[in-house]
Structures are given as structure tokens and as C-alpha cells.
C-alpha positions as CSV (number, residue, x, y, z in Angstrom):
1,M,76.0,88.9,104.4
2,S,76.4,92.3,102.8
3,E,73.7,93.8,100.6
4,R,76.0,93.5,97.5
5,K,76.5,89.8,98.0
6,K,72.7,89.2,98.0
7,I,72.3,90.7,94.6
8,H,71.9,88.0,91.9
9,A,75.1,87.3,90.0
10,K,73.6,88.2,86.6
11,T,72.9,91.8,87.7
12,Y,75.2,94.6,86.5
13,L,75.6,98.3,86.9
14,V,75.5,100.8,84.0
15,L,78.0,103.7,84.1
16,N,78.3,107.0,82.3
17,V,80.8,109.7,82.8
18,E,81.2,113.2,81.4
19,T,84.7,114.6,81.5
20,T,86.9,117.7,81.2
21,G,88.4,116.2,78.0
22,Q,90.0,113.1,76.7
23,G,93.6,113.4,77.7
24,P,95.6,111.7,80.4
25,H,95.2,114.5,82.9
26,D,91.5,115.1,82.3
27,Q,89.0,114.3,85.0
28,V,85.4,113.2,85.5
29,L,82.9,116.1,85.8
30,Q,79.8,113.9,86.2
31,I,79.4,110.2,87.1
32,T,76.0,108.4,86.8
33,I,75.4,104.8,87.8
34,T,72.2,102.9,87.4
35,D,71.3,99.3,88.3
36,H,70.5,96.7,85.6
37,K,66.9,97.8,85.7
38,G,67.6,101.4,85.0
39,Q,67.1,102.7,88.5
40,L,69.4,105.6,89.5
41,M,71.9,104.6,92.1
42,L,74.3,107.6,91.9
43,N,74.6,110.8,90.1
44,R,77.3,113.3,91.2
45,F,78.9,116.4,89.7
46,C,82.5,117.0,90.4
47,K,84.6,120.2,90.5
48,P,87.8,119.2,88.6
49,S,91.3,120.5,89.4
50,V,91.9,121.0,85.7
51,A,90.3,123.3,83.1
52,I,87.3,122.0,81.0
53,A,88.4,121.7,77.4
54,E,86.2,123.8,75.0
55,G,85.4,120.7,72.9
56,A,84.3,118.8,76.0
57,S,82.1,121.7,77.1
58,N,80.6,122.0,73.6
59,Y,79.7,118.3,73.9
60,H,78.1,118.2,77.4
61,H,77.5,121.9,78.0
62,M,79.0,122.0,81.5
63,T,81.4,124.8,82.3
64,K,83.3,125.9,85.4
65,D,80.6,128.6,86.0
66,V,77.8,126.0,85.8
67,L,79.5,123.8,88.4
68,Q,80.3,126.7,90.7
69,H,76.7,127.9,90.5
70,G,75.5,124.4,91.3
71,A,77.8,124.2,94.3
72,S,76.6,127.6,95.5
73,I,72.9,126.4,95.4
74,D,73.6,123.1,97.2
75,N,77.0,122.0,98.4
76,N,75.9,118.4,98.0
77,K,75.1,119.0,94.3
78,V,78.7,119.5,93.2
79,S,81.5,117.8,95.1
80,T,85.1,116.9,94.6
81,W,86.3,113.6,93.3
82,P,88.0,112.7,96.7
83,D,84.6,113.5,98.4
84,I,82.7,111.0,96.3
85,Y,85.4,108.4,95.8
86,P,84.4,106.2,98.8
87,E,80.8,106.0,97.5
88,I,82.0,105.1,94.0
89,V,84.3,102.4,95.2
90,S,81.5,101.0,97.5
91,L,79.1,100.8,94.5
92,L,81.5,99.5,91.8
93,E,84.1,97.3,93.5
94,G,83.8,93.7,92.5
95,R,80.9,94.3,90.2
96,T,80.1,93.9,86.5
97,I,80.0,97.4,85.0
98,R,78.7,98.1,81.6
99,A,79.1,101.4,79.7
100,F,79.1,102.8,76.2
101,R,82.8,103.1,75.5
102,V,83.7,101.4,78.8
103,D,87.4,101.7,78.1
104,F,87.1,105.5,78.0
105,D,84.9,105.7,81.1
106,S,87.2,103.4,83.2
107,Y,90.3,105.3,81.9
108,M,88.7,108.6,83.1
109,I,87.9,107.2,86.5
110,K,91.5,106.1,86.8
111,S,92.7,109.5,85.6
112,S,90.5,111.2,88.3
113,C,91.8,108.9,91.0
114,R,95.4,109.5,89.9
115,A,94.9,113.3,90.0
116,F,94.0,113.1,93.6
117,H,96.4,110.2,94.6
118,L,93.6,107.8,95.2
119,D,93.9,104.0,94.9
120,T,92.8,102.3,91.7
121,A,93.5,98.7,92.6
122,W,89.8,98.1,93.3
123,M,89.1,98.6,89.6
124,E,90.9,95.3,88.9
125,T,88.1,93.6,90.8
126,C,85.5,94.8,88.4
127,Q,84.4,93.2,85.2
128,W,84.2,95.9,82.6
129,E,81.9,95.3,79.6
130,D,81.3,97.5,76.6
131,M,77.7,98.3,75.8
132,K,76.9,98.9,72.2
133,L,73.9,101.0,73.3
134,F,74.7,104.7,73.5
135,L,71.3,105.6,75.0
136,N,71.7,103.4,78.1
137,S,70.0,104.1,81.4
138,A,73.0,105.9,82.9
139,T,73.5,108.1,79.9
140,C,69.8,109.1,79.7
141,I,69.4,109.9,83.4
142,G,72.8,111.6,83.6
143,R,71.9,113.9,80.6
144,E,68.6,114.9,82.1
145,L,70.2,115.8,85.5
146,A,73.1,117.7,83.8
147,E,70.5,119.5,81.7
148,E,68.7,120.6,84.9
149,L,72.0,121.9,86.3
150,V,72.7,123.9,83.2
151,A,69.2,125.3,83.1
152,E,69.4,126.4,86.8
153,Y,72.6,128.3,85.9
154,E,71.0,130.0,82.9
155,K,68.0,131.0,84.9
156,A,70.0,132.4,87.8
157,T,72.5,134.3,85.6
158,D,69.9,135.5,83.1
159,E,72.0,134.1,80.3
160,P,70.3,133.8,77.0
161,G,69.3,130.3,76.0
162,Q,72.3,129.6,73.7
163,I,72.7,126.0,74.8
164,I,70.8,123.3,73.0
165,P,69.5,120.9,75.6
166,F,71.4,117.5,75.5
167,P,68.4,115.4,74.6
168,A,67.6,117.5,71.5
169,H,70.9,117.2,69.8
170,R,72.0,113.9,71.2
171,W,68.7,112.1,70.5
172,Q,68.7,113.5,67.0
173,Q,72.2,112.2,66.4
174,F,71.3,108.8,67.7
175,S,68.1,108.6,65.7
176,Q,70.0,109.3,62.5
177,T,72.1,106.1,63.2
178,L,68.9,104.1,63.4
179,L,67.7,105.0,60.0
């Protein structure tokens, strides 16, 4: 019996993606997956084959230069979508997947697969559920890891600290909605 089949049926995975934009040709830049207990299962940064929209970069602070720098430090740190595709399918296929704005995240996964002519039929085996919680485990962990990548780039290039770390502005926005 495979490891996946041993997992209790009520368990689910939590997904978060950061992207090059929101259009039909945009792609995933970062994918983070945690288990239902918040334990990190996967975090990968991807070199896209399309440009990163300015609005998207302003949102998540990742740029082509940040990703190139990450790849130069550690080739395993920044991959391509086709390189990580088998691992993503292995983790997600047939599972319940929850995400904040799950329609967007699943759409962007499909868009990335289409960009590289990769099969998306496996996505039909998943149960996609929308989480109403923005600060879910995958989002929090993904933001922290992306912030580290951006900080490494800033340190290596001696760029001034112009970027507000994700948690500062994102957490502030979220806390305002709780008041």
C-alpha cells in the first residue's frame, strides 16, 4: 500500500502559489504545499518562461534577478516548472487541496502546465476546496522562504533595503480586516 493511501481520508494539503501575473499565459513562480498540520511538504521557486508583471512583483517582491541569483547560489533552490512537475503531481494527485482563492491557484498550476505542454488531467482527480483563511500554513511558510530569497539577493547585490518584507505589509493588511 502506498504511503498516500495510508493517510487518513480527512487529511488535506494546503497550497499557495505566487505567480508572474494573473493572465492566461502567466506562470507559477513559487509553489508551497503543507500538510493539514502545517508541516512543510514542498516549497519550490520556478524560473518562468514569461516576464514577471510589475504588479505581481510589487505584490510578492520576486523579480527575474532575484530568481537568477537564487539559482546561482543553489541550482536546487530555483528550478523550472517541468523539473518540479513530477513532484507536484506525486503530492497533489487524488488529494483534497485547500487554498485561499483555490480557483486562482489551480488555474495558475494549469497555466504553468500548459506553457510547458504538461498533462493536467491529474488535476481532475483532486478535490479543490477554497479556504477563507488568507494566512494559512502554506502562505505563511511560503512568504518566509520567499523573503529569505529576496534578502539573500539584496545582501549579495548590495541593493538598498527598498523592499518591505512580506510579513510586515501582508500581516498589517490582514490584521486590519480582523478589526
